[in-house]
C-alpha positions in Angstrom: 176.5 18.4 -125.3 178.8 16.0 -123.4 182.5 15.9 -124.2 184.0 12.4 -124.6 187.6 11.3 -124.2 189.4 10.0 -127.2 189.9 6.2 -127.1 193.2 5.2 -125.6 195.3 2.6 -127.3 195.3 -0.7 -125.7 198.5 -1.5 -123.8 200.3 -4.8 -124.0 201.0 -6.7 -120.7 204.2 -8.7 -120.7 202.4 -11.6 -118.9 199.7 -11.8 -121.6 199.4 -15.1 -123.4 198.6 -13.2 -126.6 201.3 -11.9 -129.0 202.2 -8.2 -128.7 201.1 -6.0 -131.6 203.9 -5.7 -134.1 204.6 -2.4 -135.8 205.1 -2.7 -139.6 208.6 -2.2 -140.8 209.4 1.3 -142.0 209.0 1.9 -145.7 212.3 2.3 -147.6 212.7 4.0 -150.9 215.8 4.3 -153.2 216.7 6.9 -155.8 214.9 6.0 -159.1 212.0 4.2 -157.5 208.6 4.9 -159.1 206.0 5.8 -156.4 202.4 6.9 -156.1 201.2 9.4 -153.5 197.5 9.8 -152.4 197.7 13.6 -152.9 200.3 14.2 -155.6 199.9 11.1 -157.9 202.7 9.3 -159.7 206.3 10.3 -159.3 210.0 9.2 -159.1 212.3 9.4 -156.1 215.2 11.8 -156.8 216.6 12.0 -153.3 216.6 10.1 -150.0 217.4 11.2 -146.5 217.7 7.9 -144.6 214.8 7.5 -142.2 213.8 11.2 -142.4 212.3 12.1 -145.8 212.4 11.5 -149.6 212.4 14.1 -152.4 210.0 13.1 -155.2 209.6 14.6 -158.6 205.9 14.5 -159.5 206.4 16.1 -162.9 204.7 19.4 -162.2 206.4 19.8 -158.8 209.0 18.4 -156.5 207.9 17.5 -153.0 209.8 16.5 -149.8 207.7 13.7 -148.3 208.4 13.0 -144.6 208.7 9.6 -143.0 206.6 7.4 -142.2 205.3 7.7 -145.7 201.7 6.7 -144.9 200.3 8.2 -148.1 203.1 6.9 -150.4 203.6 3.5 -151.9 206.3 2.0 -154.2 205.1 0.7 -157.6 
């Protein structure tokens, strides 16, 4: 069984005629926002730590969700 290296991300050359890949802007949430999370379901933001985490009340439990919030979306 041969081991393979994981694929490396492509690097951008400053002299390239193509545009550099743009990272999406970080998601921002405010207290009171209704959200949905892939694992926990529907909830409401009850606390915000700017750029670090949000505290969300999902009804049955409160969870501290860390940035970059890949599994959470605003409704």
